[in-house]
N, C-alpha and C positions, 0 to 999 in steps of 0.2 A: 931582783926578781921582776920579770915582766909578765903581766897577764895579757896574753894575746887572745883576741876575740874574733871568731869566724862567724860569718852569716851565710847560711846555705843559699844556693841559687844566685841570681843576679843576671841582669841583661836578658838574653834570650831564654835563660833557664828560670822559668817562673815557679817551678816546684809545684807543691800541692795547692789547691784552692777550694774554698767552700765557705758558705755563710758570710760572704763579703771579705774574706781573709785570703790574701795571696802570699804564699810562703816567702818569696824573695823580698817582698816589702815588709812583711811582719818581722822576719828575722833581722833585717837591717835596722829597723826601728828599735827593736828590743836590744840588739847589740850596742847601738849608740847610747841607749839609756843606761845599760850596764856599764859601758865604758865611762860615761860622764860621772856616774856614781863612784866608781873605783878611783878615778882621777881626783875627785873631791876628797877621797880618803888619803890621798898622797901616794897612791899606787901607780907605778909606771905601766902604761898600757900601750897596746898596738892593735889596730884594726886590720884584719886581713882583707876586708872589703868594706869601704866606707862610702860607696856610691852604687848606682844601679848599672854596673858594668859587668860584662861577661869575662870572668877571669878564671882560668883553670886552677885546680887545687895544686898542681905542680908549681905554677907561677906564684900562687899565694904563699906556699911554704918556702919557696926559694927567696921571695922578698922578706919573709919573716926571718929566715936564717941569716940573711945579709944584715938585717936590722939588729937582731939580737946578739950576734957574734958570740961572745963568751958569757952572756947573761943566762941565769936560770930562767926557764919559761914554763908557765902554766898556760896551756892552750884550752880554751873553752870554745866548742863549736855549737852554735845554736841552729836548730833545725826543727821541722815539724815531723809528723808521725802518721803512717798509714794505719797503725793500731790506735786504740783508744787509750787515753790516759797519758801519763808522762813516763818516758823511758830515759834512764841515765846510764850511759855506757862508758865504762872506764877501760883503759888499755890493759892488756895482759901483764905488762911489766909493773903496773902501779897497784897500790893497795886500794881497798874499798873505802878508805877513810873519808875522802872528799865526797865521793859518790853517796855515801851514807848520810853525810851531813846535808847535802843538797836534797836528797830524798826526804829526810825528816822535815826540812823547811818547806819544800814544794808539796808535800802531802796535804798541806792545808788547802791547796787549790783543787787537787784532783788525785785519783789513784796513781801512785808512783811506785816504780820498781827500778832497781839498779842491778846491773850485771855486766859481765864481760862477754864478748862475742868473737868466736874464732872463725877463721877462714876455713870453709869446708874441706878443701883439698889439701890444706896444710895447717893442721890445728895448732902449730907453734906460732902462727901469725894472727894478728888482729884482722877482723873481717873488714873494717872500714879503712879506706886509704889514709884518712887523716890520723887515725891512731896507729896504723901500721908504719907510716913514713915519718914519724916524729919520735924516734927512739930516745932522743936526749931530753924530751919534754914530758912533763906530766900532762896527759891529754884526756879530755873528757868531752863527751857529746851529750847534749840534752835535747831530747825530742819532746817538745812541749805539748803535743796533742794532735788530734786529727781535726782539721778545720771543717771536714765534711760532717762530723759528728756534732749535733747541736749542743750537747753538754760541754764537749771540749771547746767548741767555738765560743761559748759564753765565758768559759774560764780564760781563754786566750785574749779576750777583749779587756781583761783586767791587767793590761800590759805593764802599767806603772808598778803595781804591787808585785808582779812576778819579777820585774827588774830589781826592785828593792830586795826581795828575798834572795835572789841569786847573788847580787853584789854584796850583801851583808855576809853571807856564808863564805864567799871567796875572800872578802876583805879580812874576815876573822881567821880564815885558814892561812892566808899569806902572812898575816900579822904574827902568827905563832912563831914562825922562824925568823921574823924580822927583828933585828936588834935596834934599839933606839940609837939615834946618832948622838955623838958627844955634845952637839949643840943643844940637844933637848934634855940633858941631864944636869941637875943642879946638886952639888954636894952640900949638905947641911953643915953649917959651921957653928961653933960655940957662940951663943948670944943671939942666934936667929930666932925669930918668933913667927908663928903661923897665924894668919888672920883669915877667917872664913867669913865673907860678907854676905 
């Protein structure tokens, strides 16, 4: 399993801004923090954007598909929000399980809701490109708040705690289906004793 992490904006695409927060910079910093935390848990990760370059979503997904090959992928896209509060959007093909867990964790910071969003002219399709064009991946978008809203901006500045919350939920979620390697299993034998120091 690979956890792929996307950061909205980049380069000439600054995204939303307000209260000293610029979306492209914020989502990159947050993504790097989540990435580092997941790697420290032993989870394989891939950053779709790891610098301040302008890269199309087509190119990002093409690079991910070349990197992941036959691996299972959970794709997290970090972005900001024109609405207030935290929105978690999961694809039409996925269950709400991860979105609900993230919502429960992030609700500590701000009003949180999770939902699916359909393309208006074809309701069989996901609204966002990143959920629509990743049919083989579990894809989730987190919109962390509106930087123009002073309450949201205050929450957004607690970036380390937000990264911890997201990484913990994803780590636990990925770990559910992860089997321990044979190197990490010890079979108890007759005569063994357990010492807890």
